[in-house]
N, C-alpha and C positions, 0 to 999 in steps of 0.2 A: 504494500500500500504506500503510495506516495504521500509525503508529508503535506498536511493542509490544516488550515485554521478556520473555525466557524465563528460567526457573530450571531448572537441571538438575544431575544428578550424573554422575560418570564414574569409570571404573576401580573398579568394584565399591564405590561409595560412598566412595572414598578422596579424591575431589575434588568440591568444590562449584563450580558454574559459573553465570555469568550473562552474557547478551548482550542487546543492545538495538539496534534501528533507531530512531534519534532524528532522522531527517531533517526531518520536518515541524515537530517541536518546536524544533530549532535554527534552522530557517528563520524561524519566528515570532519568535524572539528577535532574529535579524538584522534582520528587517523593522521591528520595533518600535523598535530602537535605531539603525537606519540604519548598522549596523556595517560598517566596511571589512573587507577580506578577513582580515587577520591577527587583528583583534579578534574577528571572527565565528568564526574557527578556534579561538582560545584560549577564548572563552566557550563555544563549542559543545562542545569537549573537556571543559571543566569541568562543564557541565550534563549531559553524557552519563555521566560518572563519578558525578556527584551523583545521577542517576536510579537507578543501580545501588545506591549506598549506601542510598538511600531504600527500595529494594525489599527490603533486608535487615531492615527494621523491621516493626513490627506496629501495627495499630489506628490510633490518632491520633498515633503517634510521628513525629517529623520531624528532619531534619538540616540544618544550615547549614554552608556551606564558605566560607572567606575565603582568598583567595590574593593576596599582595602581595609581589612580588619586587623592588620598586624600579625596575622597567622603565617604559618610556613608556606602557604600557597602564594603569598605575595598579592599582587594586584590582579583583579579580573577586569577586563575591558570588553564591552559588548557594544556594537553598533547595529542598528536596525532601521528599517524605513517602512513607509506605507505600502510598499510593493511586496512585502513578505520576505525580504532579503535580510539576512543577518550574518554577522561575522564576529569572532571573538577569540580571545586568548587569555591565558593565565601565565603569570610571570614564571612560576616554578611548576611545570606540568608533571615532573617526575618526583613526587613526594610520597614516601611510604607511610601512609596513615590509614587506620581502619576505615573501611568504606562508609560505615555508619557514623563517622565523626566529622562530617562536613563542617559543622559549626566550629569545631576545634581547629580544623585546617584553615578555615577562612579567618577566624578570630572575631572578636567583638570590640577591639580597641581601635576603632576607626570609623570610616564614614561610607555611606552609600550616596553617590552623587549622580543625578540624572540631568542631562543637558539636552533640551529640545530645540532643534533648529526648525522654526516654523516660517522662515522667510523674512523675519524682521531684522533690524540692524544687529541686534544682539540676541543670543539664544536665551531661552528661559532655563534657569538653573535652580534645581531643588536639591537640598542636601540634608541628610539626617544621620544621627549616630546609629551604627549597627546595634541591633538588640539581641541577636542570637547567632548571626553568621550562617543560619540555615537557609538563607536566600528568600524563601517564600514568605516567612514572617517579616523579613526586613523590607521586602517590596510592599507588603501590607501596611507596614508602619509608614513607609514613604508616601503611599497614596493617601493615607489618612492625614498625615501631618503637612505635607507639601502641597497636595492637590485637594485637600479637604473633601475627599471622597471615601465613604465607608466601603471597604472592599475586603474580599477574601481571596488570597492568592495561594494556589497549590501548584507545586512543580515537583517533578520526580524523574529520576534517571536510574535505569537498571543496567549494570555492567556485567558482562560475561566473565568467566574465569580467565579467558585469554585477553582481557582488557578491552575487547570490542563492546560496543553499545548494543544492548538487547532491545531496549525500549526507552522512550523519553516522551514527555508530554506535560501538559498542565492546563490550568484554568485561571481566570480572574472573574470574580463575581462582584458587581458593583450595584449599590442601591441608588436609585434615581432620587433627585430631590423630591421631598414630599411623600416618600414611600411610607406605607403603614407600618407601625411598630410590630403588628402581627406578622407581617411578611418577614421582617428581620428575625423574629423569634422562630418562625417555622424553618427558615434556612439554617439558623444556628442549631436547632434540634436535629435536623436531618444530617448535617455535617458531623454531628457527634456519633451518628449511628452507621454511617457508610464505611465501607472498607477503606484502608489506607490507600492513598492515591497510587503508590507504587504497585499495590495489588491490582488496582483497576487497570493500570497501564500494562502490567504483565499479562493480563487476560486478553490483551489486544483490542481494548475498547477504542472505538472511533471517537473523534472530538464530540460528535453528537451524543454518543453514549456516556462520555465523561460528564457532560452537562446533565444528562438524565439521572445519573447516579447522584449528582450533587443537589439538583433542584427538583427531581421528579419528572418523569416523561410527560405527565399531563400538564405540566406548568411551562414547558419550554417551547418557544417558537423560533426556529432557525431562520435568520434573515438572509444570510449569504455565506459563501465559503470562498477561500482563496488559497492557492498553493504557497508554500513557504520553502525556503532553501538556504543553504550556506552559500553566500555570494560575496566575494571580496572585490573591492573597487580598484585594486592595484592592477597594473598591466605593464607590458614592456614599453609601450608608448609613454605612459605616465612617468616611469623611471627615466626613460631617455630624455624627456623634457626637463626633468629635474637636473639631470647632468648638464644639459645644454645651458640651463640657467646659471650654472657655475661660472661660465665665461671661458674664453679661449685660454687664458693664462693658467687658470686653475686646472682645466682639463689637461693641458700640456704637462703640468706638474705631476698629475696622476700618471700620465704615460711615462714620464722620465723616472718617476720614483718606483712605481709598481708594475707598469706595463699592462695593467688590467684593472677593472673595478667590479665589485660585487655589491649587490643590494639585497637585503632580506626583508620581507614583509612580516611584521610581527603577527598580523591577523591570520594570514593563511600559510605562513612559513615557506612561501615560495621564494626561491633565490634566483636573481637575475644576474647573469655574467656578461661582462662587456670586455672583449679582448682589445688589443691595441688597434686593430683595423676598425673596429666599431667605434672606439673612442676618437680616432682620427676623423671619422665621418661626422660624429657629433660635434667635434671641434669646428669643423668647417661651416656649420650652420649656426654656431653660437656667435655672440657679440664680443 
């Protein structure tokens, strides 16, 4: 099944809901970064939530998330947009920590920062202290404190013994302004009784079924779905243009000193190699 995200409403439009299957997307990130289980879990949770945040945007708008709790994983960075594209990395992807200790690996002595580029002169930036490092709880806190939206965020990743990703997905449930307190109570009670999200994901539940588990099938109306995928914005042309911008003298210095240049993208771990001949060609079109 290809990864996709659904947008829905529930309880007579008093609730806005999103759910996503991000298995292939997270698996691609794990593969590119050779991430060990706990890092793959933490990065996958962050990317899954980031996908949903991106789906709330429009057009060319995009969102960047930075999580740094002072734990051994270091910093987690995620970029996503309104088209269902996401990329991400973690500073230390090969850390040996028990898989069920994501909070310990991420840490709580730090911040979750969300930056939204909505086409204005400056991005909207929201920042909160991390409360658990478990990702889902921290995103819930961010939405409540920075965006004043009562939300429930659930994200989960299952990793195979060979470190590959078996399943990944998640949801965000948000109360609309003016929602009845009874609706809030019913959702809270239902979430206490449902199986853990990791179990729901392991069963192979679709995004629609995830929402039915959380909200009840009789309460959910799916509005639309969209494909999601790991997609980096780096390219040979973009790196070439960056080298060109260095200027003729700087490029010549690289040729004289090293005879070649390499550039590595943190997000997708792709390495671009420029030999002397390629650098000479770029020098000729620089200023």
